[in-house]
N, C-alpha and C positions, 0 to 999 in steps of 0.2 A: 806171194798172198797170193789164196785162192780166194776167189772176188768174181763178183756176177755183179750189171754194171741196173741201177734202174735208176732210171725216169718219174718223174714227180710233177703229176700237172696241178694248177690252181689255179686261184682266183685272183684275175689283178683287180677289181673293181674296187678293192678299197684304198689301194693304190702303194702297198707296204711290197707285193710280193711283181717281178719280173715278164712271169712266164714259166720257162720249165723248167727246172733244172733238177741233176745232174749228182749223184753220188754213186760209192764200192759200197759192196753190201760185202763187210766178211767174214767169210764161210764156216767160219772156226770160231768166231764168237759173236757175230748178228750187230754188229758194228754196221754203222752209215759210214763211210767214208764221205765227207762234203768235197765234189771238187768243183762247184761253180756253179753261174746258172747256165744251162746249153741252149736255150736263146730264147730271144725274148718274145712276148709275142699277148694277141690279150685275151685272156682268163680260158686258157687249153685246158680246158673239163674234163677232158678224156682223152688216152691213145691208144696209137695201137704198132705195133712191125708186125712190117713181113713175116712171109716164113723163113728168106732168107738173115732177118737182121741188120736188114743194108737203109733201111727205108722208118721210119716213125714221120707218122699223120698225128695231129693236132686237130681237134677239134675246137673254135673259137666260138663258145659260148655269148652271141649278143643277136641283137635283133637286128642289126647292120650292120655288114662290111665293104666294103670302101666306093661306099657310099649304094653300092646296094642293099635290098630291102632281100632283110635274111643273115646267117651267122655266116661261120667261115669258116675253110678247111683246110691245111697247111700242112706240105709235105717237106722233109729233114734229110738227107743222106748224113748215115750215121759211117760217121770214121770206126772199125772197130780190133784199133788201139788201147783209144783215151775211148768212146764212147761221147768224141764231141760231134753237137748236130750244129750239118750246114745249111741255112736256106735256102730251099726252088724252089718254089712256086708255092699259091692258093689258087684254092676256084670258092664262091659264092653260093652258100650247101640251098638256097632259095627254099629256108623256113628258120621263121626263127627260131633260137636256142636250140640248138647245136648239142647236145650230149649223150652222144653215144658215136661208134667207131668200129669198123672192121674189115678188115682186109680177107678175102679170100682167095684159098689154099697156092693157085697161080703167080696167087700178088698183080697179078691182071685188072684188079675191080677195086675199091674201094667204096666202104658205105655206109652211110651218113644216116642218124637219124637226129633230126629234128624233132625238141619239143615243141615250143611255142608255136611252130608250122602246124604241126598234126601231119607229116609227112617222113618220106623217105626215101634220098636221094643214089644217084650209083654216078660213080667217075672211075673211069679207064684210067689206068697209069700208064705213063710209056719208060720204055727201056729205060731214062735213065731216073729212073723214080718221080717225075714229076707227074704234076695231073690233072689230065682233061680236062677240055667240060664238061660237067653234068651231059650224061647219060640217058637216062630215067628219072625222072620224081613222080612217085605216085599217091596221092592224095590219100588220106583218112578220110572218113564224113562221120558223124553220129555221136554224144555225147553217152555221159552216162545219169548215175542218181543223184551224185556228190555236184549240185549246183556252183562252189567253187571250187571245186579240182575237176570236175569232168561236165565245162559248155559245151570241152567238144576235145574233138582229139589229141590228145596227146603222147608220138611214138617216142618211147623212153628207147628205144636199144634191138638195136640188131644183129641177130649171133645164125652166123653160118655155121651148117651140119655138120658132121663129120666128113657126110661125101661127096661136100659139095653141089653139091645139085638144089640145096633146100635152106632160103629163108625166114627167119619166124621173129617176125616183130614183134615187141611187148610193148604194145596200148595201152597205157592209166586212163587216159582216159572213156577211152570205151571199153572198158574190162575185155579186153580180146585181147589173143597170142595170132596175127594176121599172118598168113602163110603163103610163100608167094615161092614160085622157082628159080633158079639162075636158068638165062640166057649168059651165056660167058662170049658166044658168038658177040651180042649187041650189047652187050652189057646192061639188060633190061631186066628188071620184076615182074614174071608171067604170072597174076595169079590163081591157087590152087584152085583143083576142083574142093580138094577141102578148103575152104578161103579161112577156117579164123577155128580155133579154143578157145572159149567163153567162159567167165571165171562168175565166179560169185559174183553179184554184181556190186560197187562201191566199193571191190577190195586194190584196185590199178597197178593192174600186171608191171610189171619195171625193168629185174631183169634174168635173162635165162639161164641156164649154165647144164651143157651137154655131159655124160660120163665119160669116164673116157674108154668104154668099152664101147658104145653109139647105141649104147640100148635104155638106154634113160635119157634125162634131158628134169632141171628141179625150177624152179618158180620163187620167183622171189614177188610179193606183192606190197607196197609201200604203202598201203592207207588198212588192207586188214592185218596188216603184220604176217602176214602168214605164209607156209612154203608148200609148195604142191609137186607131190612126187610124177613124174611124168611115165610110159611106155612110148619110144617112141621106133614103130618104125620103118625104117629107114629106105625099104625098096617101095613103098606107098607116100610116104612122107609125111606122115601123121604124131598126133600125138596123140594120147589118151588119159583120162588124170586117171594114175592111182590109190594117192593119195595126199590129204591136204594138215599138217602141221601147224604150233604156233612156232612162229621165233622169241613169242616174248614169253613169261613164264606166268602160270594161270594166277601168280598175287597177284602184279603190278598191274597197276589203278593209274600211273599220269601217264602222261601225252608221250607217244613216238612213234617214231615210221622208217620201216625195215627199208636198208638202200640196199646192197651191194652181198652176192653169191656168188661161189666159191665151190667147184670140187676138187680136193684132193690133188693130188697125180696118181698115188695110192689108188684113187677107187673104192678108201675106203667109211674115208666120214666126207660130212658135209658141213658146211662153215658160211655164218648171213649175217649180216651187220644190223640196227639196232639203233639207232640216232631217235635219242629223249633215256632207253635205259642203259642209253651207252657200253654197251656191250655186242656179245660172236655171241649165237648160238652156235653148239656144236652137235650133228646128229649125226649115228655110226649109222649108213648105208648096207645093206644085206643086198650084195651082188651079183645074188642067183634072183632075184625080187625087185628090185628096183626099190623097191620101202626103209624106210630109213627110222629110227630109235632114238630115244630121244639121249646123249651122255651130260649136258651141262651150258650153263648159260661164264663165263669169263668179259668183266670189264675192262674195257679195252683204254683204260688208263685219261681219258682224255672225251672232249665235247665232239656228237653229233660223228661221230666216226662215220665217211661215205663211202666212200671207196676203202678196197686193202686187196691188199696179193698173195696170193703165198711161188716162193721157188722155185724153180722146173725139181726139183732135187724134193720137197717137201719137208727142208728142215727146218727152212723158216715162213714164217707170214706175218705180214707188214699189215698197222691197224691204220688209218690215217684218223685223223679224228680234225676233224674241216678246223674247227672254234674254237680250239686250243691252241691250235697249228703245231702237233708235234704230229709223230712218225712214232708208234710204238713199236719193238716187236718182239716179237715174241716166238718159243720154238714149241713143237710139233710132236707131239708125242708119235713117232708109230702105232703102235697099239690100241690106243685108248683114245688116241685122235684129242686129248687137253693140248692144252693152250697154258708156257707156262712165260713173265714176260725175261727177258731177258737181261735187263734194267739198262740200255737203255734208253734213252728215246731223243729221236733229232729234231732241232725244232724245224719248221716249215712252214714259213705264211701262208697261208689258208690252203693246206693240202685239199685237192680231193681225185685225184688219183693216179695209182703209185700200178710202177710198168717194172716185172724185174724179166733183163733178157739172160 
């Protein structure tokens, strides 16, 4: 059977979920076949794997971890035949509520965004996949126009560019995408000479996705529910705004916040999730200009779609509905980008992150 491993990170604070769950995605039918709990760990809300798919890293979204102030970052070895996870070690992230993790292309460093800490941290990786203590912590400062959500910095994601030279941090609290140069000799984040990209006040930048061609990037704003198309100068490590489009339908009047964003492997379509409207918005990408044109909205058949994933072949999209405890599988039409539910609904307690290997 042609299958791929799928790891699901969850929130465990309600006492139902135990941690990270492992499934096999049947690439013929779109069925997620459960294999059980891959690892018991607290609030593994975001997952990332190293480029060789040997190790998996999960943030533990907590305010204290093993007696220290801040959240946690846990490392696991991936058994290549079964997908089973073996716990290696953990480190404190030196900031509360870590919510995003990335691994650089060499597999030598792991980068974490601490939402409540308003900072980002770098962790060197040993040859056996174990995490060394933090090598750098960069603290953001400032606030935004929304006194409830932007009383201070809230680093929401850290993404590395395709050249593995720069890191971009979407900070919801200060309405900026911060830019850093990677020091891969010392595990440091060096502030860029162009230190940030500002967005509309109160928009709240959340997640960033690079286009496969490396020329464009797309930013989703949580509170503004917008998608910002950006030109990327890889030589200079700079982002320039091209276009801003809505993530919600024009006639929607309820409360909704955007969550996640991904570009299809083909580079021809973009998807973003809406929590409240409970949908995925679809845009076509002009690969010569990077500009977006609206295709449509698809309901996620559940409540509060947090994270979603597209398998590496671009065949399936898996949407995690956090508040209805389901993952719904959709097929992607390669010509139109439209999504069709396969009819397969997988029950997972409080899913917040999906990682397809």
